N, C-alpha and C positions, 0 to 999 in steps of 0.2 A: 504494500500500500504506500503510495506516495503522499507526502504531507506538504508538498511544495505547490506553489501557484494555486490552481483551483482546489487542490486538496487541503490547502491552508484554511479556506472557508469551511470545508467539511469539518476540520478540527474545531473551528470556532463554534459551529453549530452543534458539534458533539458536546462541547462544554455547556451549551444551552440545554441539551438533554440532561446533563448531570445536574445543573442548577435547578432545572424544572422538577426533576425527580427527587433530588436531595437538596432542599433549600439550605442556604448557608446558615440560617438561623437555627435549624435543627442540628446541623453539624456542630455549631458553636455550643449549643446546649449540652450535647453529648460530651464534648471536650471539657466543658466547664465542670460537669458532673463527675467526670473521671479524673480531673486535675491535669488535663493535657493541654489546656488552652494557651498557656504561656510558653510552651516549649517551642523553640525556634532553632534552626541551624542556619546561621548567617541571616539570609533574607527570606526564609521560608516559614511562614506561619503554619501552625498545625492544620488549620482548615484547608490550606492549599495542598498540604501533603495528602490529606484525605482524598481530595479531588484527584490528585495526581495518581494515587494508587488505583483508583477506579478507572482513570483514563488509560493506565497501562493495560487494563483488560480490554479496552476498546481498540487499542493500537498495539497488539502483541508483536507485529512485525516491524515496528518502528523503534529506533534507538531510544533509550531512556531520556537522554538529553533533549532530543527532538520532541518527544512527548511533552516534557516539561515546558519547552519553549512555546509550543502551540497552546498549552494549557494557560500559561501566563498571558499570552496575547489574547486568548479567548476570554479570560477573566477580566482583563482590562477593557475589552470590547463590550462586556456586559456591565462594566462599571464596578467590578468587584476586586480587581487586582492591582490597584494603584500602590506603588511603593514596593511591589514584589519584583525581584530580579531573578534571572535564570542562574541557578547555582551549578557548580561543577559536579562531576560524578561522585566524588567522595562526599561532598556536602549532602547530596541527595540520599546516599546510602545511610549517612549518619542521621538524617532527618527521619527516614523510614524506621530505622532501628529505635530511635528514641520514642517515636509515636507508638510502635508496637501494633499488635493485631486487634486489641480490645476495642478501640473506637470504631474500626471498620465492622467488627462483629456486632457491636451494639447498634450501629446504623442499619445493618442488615436485618437484625432481629426486629427493630422498630418498624421497618418498612415492608417486611415480608408478609403480605396479606393477599387473599384471593383477588383476582382481577376481573373475573367474568361476572356479568350480571345475570339475573335469572332468564333474560331473553337472549343470552349469547348462544349462537348455534354451536352444538357439539360439546358444550360444557356441562350439561346436566343429563341425567337419566331420570325421567319423571321429576320428582322433587329433590333429588339428591345431586349434589355437586360431585363430579367425578374427579377422583384423586388416584395417584399411583405411587407406589414406593419401590425403589430398586437401588442398587449400588453400582459404583464404578471406581476407576482409579485415574490418577494423573501422574505423569512422569515429572520428577523434579531434578535439578542439577546434581551431578554426581560429585558432591563435596563430602568431606569426612563427616561434618556435622549432620548433613542430611541423611547420609547412609546410616549413621548410628541411630538417628531418631526414627526414620521411616522404614529402613530396611529395603531389601530387594526381593523380587519374585525369583524363585528358583526355576531354572530352565533345564531342558534335557541335556544341554551341553555346557552347564555352568550357570552362573547367575545372569539375570537380565542386565541390560546396558545401564539402566538408570534406577535410582531409588524411586519408590512410588508412594504417594499418599492414597489412602482409601477413604471414600465417603459414601454415605447413604443419603438419598434425597427423597423428599415428599413433594410431589409436583402436582399442580392443578392441570388436568389433562387438556382442557380446551385451549387456554392461552399459554401453556407451557410455563406457568409461573411457579417458581420454587418457593415453598413455604417453610420448609425445615431442612436442615442439612446437619449430618453428624460426621465429623472429620476425625481421622486417626491415622496411625501408621499402617503400612501395608499388612503387617501381621495382625492388626486389630480384627476382632471378630465382627463380621457383618451383622450378626444378630445383636451384638452389644451396641453397635452404632444405631441399629434400627430401633432399639429401646428408646433412645433419645428422640428420634425422629417421629415415632408413633404418637408421642405426646402432643404433636401438632394437629392430630385429628380432632374433629368436633362433630356434635350432632348435626344432621343435615348433609353429611358427606357420605359418599360411597367409595371406599378405598379398594383398589385393585392391586394384586401382588402375585408374583410367581411362586412356585412351589417351595423355593428356598425358605420363605418366610412362614409357611403354614406349620408352625410348631405351637404347642400348647402355651408356653410362656408369652410369646408374641401375640397370639390370638387373644389370650386373656387380657393382656395390657391394652390392646387395641379395642377390644370390646368395652372396656371400662371407660373409654373416652365418649361413648354414646354414638359414635359413627357406625355405619353399616359396612360390612366387609364382603368382598368377593375375591377370594384367594384360590389359586390353584393348589391342589394337594398332590402328593405322590400317588401314582397309580396303585401302589401296593399298601397304602395306608389302611389300617384296620378300622373300617367304618361300616359295620354291619347294618342292614336295613332294619330299622325299628318301626317305621311307619311309612307306608307308601302314600304318595300324594297324587292328586288327579292329573298333574302335568308331567308325570314321569320321574320327578325328583323324589327324594325320601328324606326322612329325619333319622339322624344317628347321634352318637354322643362322642365327644372328644375328651380323652382322659390324659392326665399328666404323666402316667406311668402304667405299666402292666399291673402293678400291685393295686393302684387306685381303680383300675378297670375291674379287677377281680372282686373288690369290695364295693364297687359301685359308688365311689366317693369322688368329689370334686369334678364331676363330669359337666361339660358344657354342651348343650343341645345345639346341633348344627344341621343345616339343610344341605344335602349333597346332590349335585347334578353331574351325572355321568353322560358323556356323549362321545361320538366318534366323528372324525373328519375323513374325507376321502384323501388318503395319503398321497402326497406328492413326493418329489425327490428329497425335500428338506422339511417335511411335515410329519409330526408325530400323530398317529391315528387316534389315540385314546386320551381324553381329557377328563379330569375329575375336579370339579369346583366345589368349594365350601362357601356358604354364605350365612350371614346372620339374619337375613330376611326369610323368616320361616313360613310366611303366608304366601302361597303361589299366586294369590289374587293381587298382591302388591307388586310382584315381580315374577312373571312366568319363567319357567326354566329355559324355554327357547329364546326369550329376550335376553336373559343373563348370559347364555352361551354366545349369543351374537354380540353382546356388549363386551365380553372379556378381552377381545383383541384391542380395545381402547387402551389397555395396559401399555401397549407399545408406544403410546404417545410420549412416555418418559424417555424412550430411546431417542426420540426427536430432540428432547431437551439436552440429553448428553451429547448428541451430534452438534447442536448449536454451540454448546459450551466448549467442547473439545476439538471440534474441527473448524467451525466458522469463526468463533471469537479468537481461538488460539491460532488459527491460520496455519502457516507453514512451520510454526515453532513446534519442535518436538517436545520440549520441556518448558516448564515455567522459568522465570528469570531468577528467582530468589535463591541465595546460596546458604541461608540459614533456616532452620525450622520455624523460628519466630516470624521471619519475613515471608516464608512460604505460606503460613497461615494467613498473614496479612494479605498477600497477593490473592489467595484463594477467595477470601471474602470480597476483595476488590473486583475479582472476576464475576462473582455472583451478582454484585451490585450493578456492574456494567451490563450484564445480561438482562437483569430486571428492568433497567432503564429503557433498553431497546424494546423489550417485550411489552412494557406498559404502553408505549406509544403505538406499537403495532396493534395491541388489543383495542386501544382507543380508536384507531383508524378503522379497524374491523367492525366495531360496534356502530360507528357513525355510518358505515356503508351497509350495515346489517348482513355481514358475511362471516363465515367461520374464519378464525385467525389462521387456520391451516392453509387457507387460500393464499395468504401473504408469504412471500419468500423472506426468510431471515437474512439471507445473503444480500438482499436488496433493501433491507429495512432502513439503512441510513438514507436512501433516497426518499423514502416516506417521511423520515424524520426531518430532512431538509425542507420538504414541502410544507410540513406542519409548523416548522419553526422559522420560516422565512418571513414572518410578519412581526411587526414591532411589538405587539403585546406579549408574544411568547418569549421575546428576548429582553424585555424591559427589566432593569435591575429591581 
């Protein structure tokens, strides 16, 4: 991506996106609450460093110095950056280190909320907001600190090339909006990270998940949130038919252990939907779904089976984050675990800023956000922000 000439204006407008999604007053309040507001490295106020880390997520293929230069010019254009000068690489690194990850994390947690309205196409099934949970990894620079903290994946012929961080995400399916993220080392248990993420579920949601997550502890924790669940289970899971239902599904009981099953203790009633697909070259023929919606009248089995593929919407989110935002970069930029975490939340904030405006455009045109291309989202952003009110300080 070029940031010269016409691309310079794109940089300015991208800063407009950040200022619009994350007003400087909110950032200053977070910094003040955490005691970060007075931290400067030369001429870089802490709030500028926050915007800078998010901007790094928007321009992964651009040098750190060039990103800061465009950021400062953009902030000045918006009337925000008077007195801020472009610092050198060492000063930038020091500023990021002193700021740490906490302000970015707090900003992320405060702004991570559902984007779709009840009228948004593809965002709801009946009255339930569609959510999905899944995990992924990101490569980080191969430094000693990152290797010790995150670890590497073992490969058939030795270790992988780079250390990796692991994260689990809870995503709103329609607009690809991330609501919760659990971050850890590569060796972290995906189930342990999912425990953090599941807490983001709420009544009125219908959460989709693959069979990795269909364990008693995760199901119990997710059930306690009041959300409804539609998770795939292993085909060999012990779920005997206890009551057949008119739509072909049946009720069974999920137990925490064989001993609990023998004594009939701590069981959770679930509805099971078994179905087969016409097997293609890469298609598994048998599927078993578990749901908390026990009444077939509320959600017929055929509709839930047809709905389950919406789980793959979360793969679209991962693709946007890891392919389109990251671009040609194989790894993140940060060489220490603390800055990796900071950069991770900056990347999430950048993604959300773009997705929020895409969703706004989709709702204005009354279309599914899937119709819009994430790779061309900045063009949509430029059209939306090319008027004075959107860019006024």
